[in-house]
N, C-alpha and C positions, 0 to 999 in steps of 0.2 A: 514545060520541061523543068524550068527551075524551081516552080512550085512543087511538082511531084518529088524532084530531088531535096527539098526542104522537109516535105513530109516524111519522107524515107528516113532521112537523117534523124529526125525527131523520134520516130518510132524505135529506130535502131539504138539510139542512145538510151531511150527510156527502157528498152528491153536490156541493154547492156547493164545499166545502173541497177535495176531489178535483180539480174543475175548476180551482180556483185555483192549487192546487199544480203541476199541470200547465202552465197558463199561466207560472207561474214557472220552471218547468224549461225551457221553449220559450225564455223571454226569457234565461235563463243561456247556452243553447247559443248564441242569437244574438249575445249579447254577447261570448263567447268566440271566435266568428268575427271580430267587430270587432276584439278584442285581438290576434289572429294576423295580421290584415291590417295593423295597425299595428305590428307588431314586437314587441309585449310577450308574448313566448312563456312567461315564467314565470308570470305572472298567468293566462294561457291555459291552462295546464297545471293550476294549482291550481283555477281553476274548474271545468274539466272534470272532473277527478278526484272534487271533491266532488259535483258535479252526478251523477256515475255511482253515487255511493254514495247519495244521497238520492231520486234521481228513477227513476221507472219508464218509461224510455223506450222507445218502440217499436223494433223491430229496426232499421228504417232510421235512425232518430235516434242510437241507439246507435252505429251504423257511422258516422254523420258525425262523432261525438264522437270515435271512436278513429282515424279518419283525421286529424283535427286534431291529437290528441296525438301521433301517430307523426311528422306533418309538424313539429310544434314542437320535437320531441325531436331530429330531423335537423338542424334548423336550429340548434340548440345544439350540433351534433357530439355527442350523446350517442346512439350507435348502439345500445348494449345496450338502453337504455330503449326506444328506436324498435322493436326487434325484439319486445320483450314487449308493445307495444301492436299490433304487426302480428299477432302470434300470436292476441291477444285478438280482433283484428278478423276473422280467419278463422275462429276458433272461433265467433264470432257469426254469420258468413256463410260456411260452407265454399265457396261458389260465388261468392265476390265476384269482380267484374271491374273492372279499370281502365277509368277514363272517358277517352275520348279527349281530352277538353277539359282534362284535367289536365295541367298544365306542370310539377309537382314531379318531376323526373327521378330524384332520389335515392330518393323514396317509390316511384315505379314500379320502380326496380331493386330495392329492397328487398323488394316484394311479389312480384317474380318470383324471388326466391332460395327461396321456399318452396313446397313440393309439399302438396297436401291428398289424403289417401289414404282410401278407404272402408274403415275399419279392421274393423267389425264389421256384417254384414247377415244379416238373416232373410228367408225367401222361401218360397212355396208353389208347388208344381207340379201341374199337371194333365195327365196322360199316358195314352196307350194301351200297355199291355203285352202282347206277344206272346210267351208261353213256349213252348219246344220242348225236349223231354228227348231225351238223346243217350245210345244203349246204348252202354257201354264193356265190359261182359262179359255173355255169355249163360249163363244155368243152365237145366237142363231135368230134368223128372221122367219123362215117358213119351217113348217113341220116336215118330216119325212125326208129331210135334207141333212146329210151327214156333214156338218160345218167342223168337223175334225180332220177334214180333208188336208193332207201333208202340205207344209211348204217347201216344195221340191227344189233343191240346189245341188245339182249332181257335177256341177262343173267346179274343176280345181281351178283355183286362181293363181297366177304367177305374179309374185311381189318383188319389187326392189325398194329397198328403204335404208335410210341411214339411222345410225344411232351414237350417243355419247355415252362414255364410261368413265366414272370417277371413283378411284380406289382408295376410299378413306382410311381403311386399314388394310394390313397385309392380308391378301387372298380374299378380302371382302369389298365388293364395289357396289355403287349405286348406278343405274343404267336408266336411260330414257330413250325411246324410239319415236320416230315421226313417221307415220303409215298413212297412205292415201290409196283407197281401193273402193271398188264397187261390187256389189252382191245383186245378182238377179234371181229371182224366184218366180214360180208359178203355182197356181192352186186350180184345180178343177172340181166342179159340181155337176150333178144331174138330178132330175126328178122324174123317176118311173118312165124314163123314155121320151117325155114330153119335150124336154130340152136340156142342153149341156152349156155350161157356162166356163171360161177359161179366163183366169185373172193372171196378169204378168205384172210384175214390178221390179224396177231398178231403183237401188239405194246407195247413194254414195256417202262414204264416211271419211272421216279424218280420225285416226286413233293415235293416242299418246299412251303408250305402256310405261309405267315406272316400276322398277323392280330391283330386287337386291341378287347379287351373284355371290356365291360362295365357291371358291376354287379349291381344288384338292391337288396336290403334287404327286404326280405319277412318273418317277423318273425325273430327268433333268428338264425335258422340253415337253413332255406329254401332260396336257391339263385338263382333267374332266372338271365339271362345275354343274351346281344345280342352282336354280332360281325360283324366286317367288315374288308376286307384287300383284298390283292393280293397275287397271287400265282405264282410260276415259274414252269414249267414244262419242263423236259429234256427228249427226246427221246433216249433211250439207244439202241433200236434193233426195227428192222421192218422187218418181213419175211412175204411172202405171198405165196400163192397157188391158181393156176389158173386152170380151166378146161372148155372145150368146147365140145359140142356133136352136130353133125350134123345129120338132118333126113335123111332117104334113098332119098328123092326126091330132096336133095341138092347135092347129089354126081353125078357130070357130068362125071368125068373120074376116072379110077381105081388109079390114082395117090393120090387122096383125102382119107384120113382115117374118119372115121365118129366118132372118138372119140381121144381127145389129152388131156394131163394133165403135168403141170410142177409144181413141189414143191420146197420147200427151196429157193424161190426168194428172193433175198437181195434187197429190195427196200429203204433202208436207205437214199440213195443218192437223193431220190425223196420227203423226208420228211425234214421239217424244225425242227432242232434238238432243238432249244431254242423256247419255247411258253409261254404265259403269260395268266392270268386269273384274274377275279375279283370274290370274295366270299363274301357272306353274310350268317350269321347264328343266331341260337338261341338255348337256352337250359335251363333247370331248374334242379337243384340239392339240395342235401344234404351235408352241411358242418358239421364235429364235429373234433375240434381240428385241426390236420393237415391233415386229410383224407377227401376228398370230392368225391361224387359220382354224376354223371350228365348224363342225357338223352338230347342227342345232335342231331340237324339237321342242315345241311349246302348245300348251293346250290352253285356252281361254273360256270360262264358263259365264254367260251372262247374270248381272245381278238384278236387273230391272227388265221390264217389258218395252221393246220398242214402239209398240203401238200405244196410243193414247185412248185408253177404253173410254173415258168421258166423251169423246169425239167420234165414236165409232159410226155415228148416223150423221156425221158433218156433210158428208157428200150425198145428197138425196138420188142423183142419178145411179150411184152405184147400187144403192138399196133398193131403189123401185124399179129401175130398168134391168139391172143384172142380179138383183137378189144377193148381192155381195156384203159382207160384214167381217171386219177383222177379228181375230182372236187376239188374247194376250199372248206375246211370244217373247221369248229370249233367245239371243244370238250366242251359240257355241262355236268355237273354231278350233280345230287342230292344224298345226303348222309344222313343217320340216324343211330345212334348208341348209345353205352353206353362208358362212359369214367370214369376213376378213378385217382385221382391225390393225390399227397402226398407232403406237405410243407417242403421242406429242410432247408430253413432259413427263420426267420422271422426279421422284421425290427421293432426296438423299438423306438418311436418317440414321442416327447413333442409337443403337439399341443395347449395347453393353458399357 
């Protein structure tokens, strides 16, 4: 019981002292306003500087103190010191807005000489990806077989990934994404009704797009943009399954079975691990303070073939048993989605 009473007394006293200290800080701020209104700028500045060191002001009260410090310095014709306080004011509240009732013209002009840029932001994007393979060169094994059979990828892939944005210049930023996704495709061949072959492959990628965004202001909060850049695609894994079915008429001896299938074929050595793409995009969004919400669209075009043409005969089982061979293919992608960004750090810059 005694321990509980001592603990209660300790917390009560701590809370009381905190309330008393806060009341003293509020009184100091009120006294500084009185000193400013009476024209005693020196003591007003001394009072506020000491209060900012000793007191744990709320964001709003700190803003009031920094306003008074900047105005007092301007009234003393100390422009350099006033600029320092304005920088601190904008750092405390990057979205500070001048009050219409404020009659201090020099203070208003000084604040307007500064720009606040969203220097570093992070974001997350939820997008639907529609891949499409483009055949750039066709290879064949047997005659009378259409080896231009398409790489069919009809499934839309749902993606979630993050990105970092660095605005190195006003309304111009450099961005980098980190995307992890899988694409599955299939190809089908047949020969005069003798046999039908189905090839299926799953490829795992890590994609790192690097691009520049240009923002265009449309009103106060509506922000459209355009983007252009390049991307790096790393193939992490490539696994295939192949099936072939013969018709009864094609069976000349009892040694031939009418159906064959092989799964978990590692075809990684037949792929180019390092690949590149160009990309272009656009979007429009709404920004409020540090938060931004955008609707995005992007198109990526492959710059090199995903398949390694020099190793197209590497897997003899595919060529001999299933009559399969790779074409040279490029991966193109269309993407549309929703992204949300948050500014971690702002840059305060004097522009006038």
